[in-house]
C-alpha positions as CSV (number, residue, x, y, z in Angstrom):
1,X,96.8,98.9,56.2
2,X,100.0,97.7,54.6
3,X,103.2,96.5,56.4
4,X,105.0,99.8,56.1
5,X,102.3,101.9,57.7
6,X,102.0,99.4,60.5
7,X,105.7,99.7,61.2
8,X,105.5,103.5,61.1
9,X,102.5,103.4,63.5
10,X,104.4,101.1,65.9
11,X,107.5,103.3,65.8
12,X,105.4,106.4,66.5
13,X,103.6,104.6,69.4
14,X,106.9,103.5,70.9
15,X,108.4,107.0,70.5
16,X,105.4,108.4,72.5
17,X,105.9,105.8,75.1
18,X,109.6,106.5,75.5
19,X,108.9,110.3,75.6
20,X,106.3,109.9,78.4
21,X,108.7,107.6,80.4
22,X,111.5,110.2,80.2
23,X,109.4,112.8,82.0
24,X,111.3,114.4,84.9
25,X,110.8,112.7,88.2
26,X,110.5,114.7,91.4
27,X,113.6,115.0,93.6
28,X,113.9,112.4,96.3
29,X,113.0,113.4,99.9
30,X,115.7,113.7,102.6
31,X,114.3,110.5,104.1
32,X,114.7,108.7,100.8
33,X,118.2,110.0,100.4
34,X,119.1,108.8,103.9
35,X,117.7,105.3,103.2
36,X,119.6,105.1,99.9
37,X,122.8,106.1,101.7
38,X,122.3,103.5,104.3
39,X,121.5,100.8,101.7
40,X,124.7,101.8,99.8
41,X,126.7,101.5,103.1
42,X,125.2,98.1,103.8
43,X,126.1,96.9,100.3
44,X,129.6,98.1,100.6
45,X,130.0,96.4,104.0
46,X,128.5,93.2,102.5
47,X,131.2,93.4,99.7
48,X,133.9,93.8,102.3
49,X,132.6,90.7,104.2
50,X,132.5,88.7,101.0
51,X,136.1,89.7,100.2
52,X,137.2,88.7,103.7
53,X,135.5,85.3,103.4
54,X,137.1,84.7,100.0
55,X,140.5,85.7,101.3
56,X,140.1,83.3,104.3
57,X,139.0,80.4,102.0
58,X,142.0,81.0,99.6
59,X,144.3,81.0,102.6
60,X,142.8,77.6,103.8
61,X,143.1,76.1,100.3
62,X,146.7,77.3,100.0
63,X,147.6,75.9,103.4
64,X,146.0,72.6,102.5
65,X,147.8,72.4,99.2
66,X,151.2,73.2,100.8
67,X,150.6,70.5,103.5
68,X,149.6,67.8,101.1
69,X,152.6,68.7,98.7
70,X,155.1,68.5,101.6
71,X,153.5,65.2,102.7
72,X,153.8,63.8,99.2
73,X,157.5,64.8,99.2
74,X,157.2,67.5,96.5
75,X,159.3,70.6,96.5
76,X,157.3,73.5,97.9
77,X,158.3,77.0,96.9
78,X,157.7,79.8,99.4
79,X,154.3,81.4,99.1
80,X,154.0,84.8,97.4
81,X,153.6,87.5,100.0
82,X,150.0,88.8,100.1
83,X,148.3,91.3,102.4
84,X,146.6,89.8,105.5
85,X,142.9,89.2,105.4
86,X,141.1,92.1,107.1
87,X,137.9,91.3,109.0
88,X,135.5,94.3,108.4
89,X,133.7,93.6,111.7
90,X,129.9,94.1,112.2
91,X,128.0,96.6,110.2
92,X,127.8,100.0,111.9
93,X,126.1,102.9,110.1
94,X,126.5,106.5,111.3
95,X,124.4,108.8,109.2
96,X,126.1,112.0,108.0
97,X,125.3,115.3,109.8
98,X,122.4,117.1,108.2
99,X,123.4,119.8,105.8
100,X,122.9,123.4,106.8
101,X,121.2,125.6,104.2
102,X,123.7,128.1,102.7
103,X,121.6,131.2,103.6
104,X,121.4,130.3,107.3
105,X,125.0,129.2,107.4
106,X,126.2,132.5,106.0
107,X,124.0,134.4,108.5
108,X,125.3,132.4,111.4
109,X,129.0,133.0,110.4
110,X,128.9,136.7,109.4
111,X,128.4,139.1,112.3
112,X,125.9,141.8,111.9
113,X,127.3,145.1,110.8
114,X,127.2,147.9,113.4
115,X,124.6,150.5,112.7
116,X,125.7,154.0,111.8
117,X,125.3,156.5,114.6
118,X,122.4,159.0,114.1
119,X,123.2,162.7,114.0
């Protein structure tokens, strides 16, 4: 086997591998969707907590710098106005209400048509 045929064989094998990996996966269950939504909410809350902690540390550093500059007799310009640090509080997750299937929702909303009188 020469080098070109080995490369061709390797390319064909990797193409088959990619094609088999791209097979359609089954849809996630409702439980899996709920767990994914909760994990996303936890991640978002964690990001808010990290942003709050960063904001607090920047405030502390700025206050320390201002105090040391005043103590050293340097001119201190007024600080730039920034929004206050917002504490996100503890993590609380409320799952969304379960979705009602469209067929049963339409049946529950639409009243039944009155039957035609028999003659």
